[in-house]
N, C-alpha and C positions, 0 to 999 in steps of 0.2 A: 398829466400836469400835476405839479405839486399842489395838493388841495389847499386853497385859500392863500397861496403865496406865489404870485406871478413871477417874482424874482428868484424863486427857488428852483430846484431841479425839475426839468421837464423832459418827458419821454420823446426820444427821437428814433428814427429807424433808417437803416441803410440796407436794403435787401432783407435778409433773415436776421441781421444784427440789430438788436434793440439796446439803447443806451440812454443815459441821462446827462444833460448839461444845464448849467444855471445861467440865465441871462445876466444876473448880477456880476458874474465873473467874466462873461463873454464881452462885457463892455469895458474891461480893464486894459485893453490894448493887446500887446504881444504875449498872450497867455493861452496855452492849450490845456484843456481839462475835460474830463469825462468820468462817468461812473458806469460800469457795466451792469447788465442784467444777466439772467441765466439763459437768455435766448441767443441762438446763433452759433452754438458750438458743436463739438463732436463727442463729448462725453456722454455716457449712458448711466442708467440706473439712478441712484440717489444723487449722482453728480450731474445729471442731465440739465443743461447741455454745455454751458460756457463756464465751466469751472476753471479758475485761473490760478489756483494755489497748489503747490507741490505737496504740502503736508497733509492733504486730505485722504490719501490712500488711492487717489486716481492714478491712472497710468501716465507716466512721465511724458510720453509722446503726445498724449491727448491734451495735457495741460499746455505744452509748448505750442501746439497747433491752435488751441483756444486763445492763447496770448497773441499769437501772430494775427489771427482774425480780428481781434479787438483793437490791436495797435495799428494795423495797416491804414485805416482811414486818416490817421494823423501823421503818417509818414515815419512811424517808429517801427523798430524790429525787436523781437524778444531779447536779442543779445544786448540791447541798450538799457534794459530794465535795472533800476536801482531800488533796492528794498532792504528792510531790516527784518530781523526775527522778532515779531511782535510778542511782547510778554506782559501786556496789560499794566504798564508802568508809565513813567513820564520821561524816559530817556530820549534825548534828542540828538540826531546826527546833523552836523553841518556838512553838506555834500559838495564836493569839489568836482571839477571837470575830470580829474583823474579817477574818480569813483564810478565813472560810466560802466555799466554792466555788472556792478556788484549787487546781485540779486537776480541775475538772469538764469542762474542754475542752482541746484541744491549744492550747498557747500561753499558758495562764494558770496554770501550775504554780508552786509556791512557789520553785523553783530546784533546783539539784543538791544532793542529800542522801539519806540512807538511813534516817533515823529521825525520827519526829514525836512530840512530847510536848505534852500540854495539861492544864490544870485547868479549862478552860471547858466548861460543860455544853452538850450538843447539838451539839458540833463533831465531825464525822465524819472520823476519821483513817483513811486507807486505805494499803495496800501491795500490791505485785503480785509474784507468784512463779511459777516453773515448774521448781523444783528447789532454789532457795535457801530458807533458813528465814525465816519471819516470826516475830518474838518479840512476843507479846502480853503487856504488862506493866500491872498494876494496882497503884497505891499507895493503898490504901483509907483510910489515915490522913489524906490531904490533903483530898479525894480528887483523884487525877490518873491519867491513863492514857498509855501509850506504845505505838507500833507501830514495830518496827525490822526492817529487811531485812538479813539476815546470810548472804551467800554466802561463797565461799572467801576473797576478799580482806577482806571485812568481818569474818569470823571470825578471820582471821590478825591483824587490827588490833584485835581485842577490842571489837567493836561492843557486845556484851552488857554488858561492864563500863562502857563509855562512857555508855550510855543510863541505866543505873542511877545512875551518878555524876551525870549531868545532872538526873535527877529529884530527887536529893537537894539539889544546889546551887541549882536553880531554884525548887523548891517546899518544900524542907525534908522531903521524903519519906524515911522510914526504910526502908533496904533490908531490915531484918529483918521488916518488915510487908508487903513486896511479894509479889505472886503472879505467876508467869510461866508461860505456856503456849507451847510450841514448836509451830508449825504443821507440816504435812506438808512434807517435803523429801526429797531423794535420799539413800538410805541408804548406809552404808559399803560394803556388798557391791556396790552398783551404781556407786558413784562412784569412779572411778580417775583418778589424776593422774600426771604424769611425774616424773622425778627432780628437776627444778628446784623445782616447788612442794612436793614432799615434803621436800626439804632445807630450804626456808623454814619449814615447820612443825616439823621436827626442831629447828632452831635457835631457834625460838620456844618450845620446851619441850614439844612434843607428840609425842615418839617412842613407837612401840610401841602395841600394843592397849591400850584400845579406840579410840584416836584415829587411829593411822596404822600400816599394816602392808603388807609387800611382797606383791604378787600375782604372777601369771604374766606372762611376756613383758616384764619390766622395768618394769611399772607398780606403783603403790602405791594402796592403798585408804585413803580419807579419810572419817572419820565426823564430819561437822560438828555433828551434834546432841550427840554425846558431848563434844566440845570446848566447845560453848556451855553445856552443863549445868555443866561444871567452872568455866568463866568466871563464870557466875552465882553459883556457890557462893563463889568467891573474892571476888566483889563484895558479899557479905553476905546473899544470899538464903538463907533457912533450908531445911534438908532437908525435903522434903515439900511445899515451896511452889513447886516446879518440876515441871511435867508435860508430857507430849506428846513429839513428835519421833519417834514410832514408825511413823507412816504414811509409806510411801515413794512418792514421786511417780512414780518410774521403774517400780516394780513393779506399779502399778495404772493401766494405760491406760484402764480403764473409768471411772475417777473423776477422774484428774488429767492435766494437761499436764505434759510433761517436756522441757526444752530439750535435755538430753543424749540421752535416748532417741529423740526426734523430730528430732535433728540440726539444731536451731535453727529449724525451721519449725513453730511451734506457738503456742498462745494462752497466756494467763496467768490464774491464779486471783487473786481479790481477798481480802485480809483487811481486816476493818473492826473498829474499836473506838471507843466514845464513852461519855461520861458522859451519863446521861439528863438531860433537861431538868427543871428544878425543883430541882436540887441546887445548893448554893453551891459556887463554884469559887475 
């Protein structure tokens, strides 16, 4: 269970497969969402076992099988995956029904970007992470959904505010009606940065706890989840409509890959969100 946050992501199991879902989003109606763990796959070594990303150096067929296993409980197939090439920015793709499958194989991704939004039913938005936050956003009044990748650079550039604004401008979604769940990411205790990045966040208006604080040996601790929560609040998301962000990828090697902990040689978890088929978009 997401420590101290009953609306946040909670651990679920189906056989060998372990994954997380957030009650806050489950109560939104026709929305499918989940965040994978590293359990239940077929990859080995540093990628053991449910690596879902092609760019990690894992064998292609293993990644494909891992995706198949993770998507099966929700009635999706790897051929339906929609994904962008994540570049730690704030680029946003508005995904149409005709984009189905763009991200299912190497070479057919949407392009470079870090957030996907859609109001089309049955379109499987996915994101990939191993320390960075994934923001799962539901706009039930449209309905529409979004999945955003917010690492250090994306957070510095206010990805959270950008995707909320895009949902509003593209679909007329009301930020006050939106619900947001923050996926697992590296916590502020585990995530340290040097003086340069720390200065960037100070100048951007995030000095001091709970956002940024000095550690030992000239490093600084940075809490990306705390910053994203405040950015979402400033974007118009109501108190109580944001949950999650308490699972630490670095603290839990049994459940999660961590780029920082594993020194770059590791797999990726997948986040997925979609509007169920049969709803008007």
